VEXKEFI-352518 format. One line per field, with one value per residue (C-alpha): residue number from 0; x, y, z. Coordinates in steps of 0.05 Angstrom, whole numbers. Layout:
% residues N
num = (NUM/...) .
px = (X/...) .
py = (Y/...) .
pz = (Z/...) .
//
This chain:
% residues 217
num = (0/1/2/3/4/5/6/7/8/9/10/11/12/13/14/15/16/17/18/19/20/21/22/23/24/25/26/27/28/29/30/31/32/33/34/35/36/37/38/39/40/41/42/43/44/45/46/47/48/49/50/51/52/53/54/55/56/57/58/59/60/61/62/63/64/65/66/67/68/69/70/71/72/73/74/75/76/77/78/79/80/81/82/83/84/85/86/87/88/89/90/91/92/93/94/95/96/97/98/99/100/101/102/103/104/105/106/107/108/109/110/111/112/113/114/115/116/117/118/119/120/121/122/123/124/125/126/127/128/129/130/131/132/133/134/135/136/137/138/139/140/141/142/143/144/145/146/147/148/149/150/151/152/153/154/155/156/157/158/159/160/161/162/163/164/165/166/167/168/169/170/171/172/173/174/175/176/177/178/179/180/181/182/183/184/185/186/187/188/189/190/191/192/193/194/195/196/197/198/199/200/201/202/203/204/205/206/207/208/209/210/211/212/213/214/215/216) .
px = (-24/-80/-69/-121/-126/-111/-62/-34/39/96/85/139/205/242/213/233/302/307/278/323/386/367/364/298/278/303/264/199/212/219/154/112/117/73/50/57/-6/-59/-18/-37/11/17/22/31/43/120/108/103/160/187/157/219/251/213/229/204/162/131/117/94/129/132/166/153/144/167/234/213/222/254/184/143/184/178/104/98/138/106/61/0/-16/32/-4/38/70/48/77/76/64/43/38/31/25/51/-19/-45/-23/-45/-13/-21/-41/-36/-85/-155/-148/-204/-230/-262/-198/-155/-128/-102/-118/-121/-92/-104/-45/-32/43/83/159/157/128/63/0/-55/-118/-162/-148/-189/-228/-297/-283/-220/-228/-176/-171/-225/-279/-272/-278/-211/-240/-291/-239/-189/-242/-250/-182/-178/-164/-96/-70/-84/-126/-71/-95/-53/-71/-107/-120/-198/-197/-232/-189/-171/-147/-76/-28/38/69/23/44/115/106/70/120/178/146/130/144/179/233/293/270/280/295/273/223/213/163/116/113/99/45/17/14/-25/-72/-80/-94/-155/-179/-179/-215/-269/-275/-283/-338/-379/-374/-391/-466/-511/-507/-559/-558) .
py = (263/214/149/93/32/0/-91/-366/-369/-351/-381/-430/-451/-430/-357/-355/-374/-328/-267/-285/-278/-214/-142/-113/-79/-142/-190/-147/-149/-221/-228/-189/-199/-173/-235/-224/-260/-222/-162/-167/-159/-220/-202/-251/-246/-239/-178/-141/-136/-85/-16/18/-16/28/99/155/210/266/214/154/104/85/30/-3/-80/-81/-43/23/63/124/136/124/169/224/217/222/289/319/359/331/313/255/184/132/81/8/-30/25/13/63/52/98/36/-34/-67/-28/-17/4/-23/5/-45/-40/2/-30/-69/-26/42/59/57/86/17/15/-47/-43/-92/-104/-141/-189/-167/-213/-223/-283/-236/-215/-247/-215/-217/-179/-147/-116/-49/-52/-99/-70/-29/12/-6/42/11/58/36/47/62/106/150/151/166/235/255/305/273/303/264/193/172/186/221/273/341/381/328/327/259/258/259/195/195/180/240/242/224/165/145/148/108/52/52/45/-16/-58/-128/-147/-90/-90/-69/3/8/67/101/174/192/225/164/121/166/162/87/91/141/90/33/76/94/20/3/52/29/-41/-22/13/-45/-97/-118/-100/-146/-206/-207) .
pz = (74/60/25/39/13/85/112/17/33/-13/-80/-82/-47/-111/-107/-28/-47/-106/-68/-4/-52/-86/-64/-43/-111/-151/-107/-116/-192/-193/-155/-206/-279/-340/-379/-453/-473/-430/-415/-344/-279/-239/-168/-112/-35/-50/-90/-22/28/82/66/80/21/-25/-40/7/-24/22/79/36/-4/-76/-119/-185/-190/-259/-245/-270/-206/-234/-274/-214/-172/-226/-229/-155/-157/-225/-186/-222/-294/-301/-296/-259/-298/-300/-241/-195/-121/-72/2/62/111/112/111/50/-22/-92/-155/-225/-279/-356/-390/-395/-326/-296/-321/-258/-217/-272/-277/-201/-156/-83/-31/42/70/130/146/191/205/158/101/69/53/9/46/0/-68/-124/-129/-93/-36/0/61/104/176/195/150/95/19/-13/-83/-56/-21/-82/-130/-98/-118/-177/-243/-250/-187/-217/-157/-107/-42/-8/23/-27/-73/-60/-17/43/111/150/220/209/223/189/256/261/191/208/271/231/175/229/262/198/225/160/170/216/285/304/375/417/374/388/441/391/352/412/429/360/360/423/394/333/378/404/336/314/379/366/292/315/366/313/266/316/315/376/434/431/352) .
//
C-alpha cells in the first residue's frame, strides 16, 4: 500500500457546536460545501477528523465530504477505470489527505488537492495544501509520487499502480491509524504495531538528518 500525500483553529464556534452534535460523517459534510457560484469545494480544518471515522478499504480510508460515500467506496473497489467522485477524501495516515475537487480545479492533479495536516486531540489544522508544495513526512513531493500512478487509477497509489515505494509498511500504517490523537485511544497495541512505530520514528529521524543543513551553515 502506498498513499502519500503525508499531517488556524476551527472556523467558528458555531461550526464546533454543529460538528459536536453530529455524527462523524455528518460533521464532515457540514464542514465542506460546494459553493454554487464558483463550483469549488470549500474545505476547512473541520473537514478532517478521526481517520477511523472514514471507511476502511484495503488498509487505507475513504470518505466523501459531500456525503456521496457509497460512490467513493465504489470507485475505490472498482479495480481501475472509475474516477473518484467530487468530495472524495483518501487517507493512509492521519497527517496526510487528498480530496477530489470538481472538474477544472487542476488538470495536472486530476482535480485532486493534497493536504498536510497537524493532528492533535482537539482536532485538525491544515498546515499545507495544494498540489506542488505538499510533501510527505519523508520529504517526498505528493504530486510527484501520485503522478506516477497509471491513468486508470485516478492518481491513487497502491501496490502495482506504478507509484514509487515509500517506507510505510501495512503494519506501520495500521499502527499510525490506531494512534490518531483525534480518535478514541486504543490501549495495548499489538507488539508488531509497537515495533512498527519505533521503526517509523527511526525513519523520521533519518529523514530529518538528511534535510538538516550542514553544521556551521
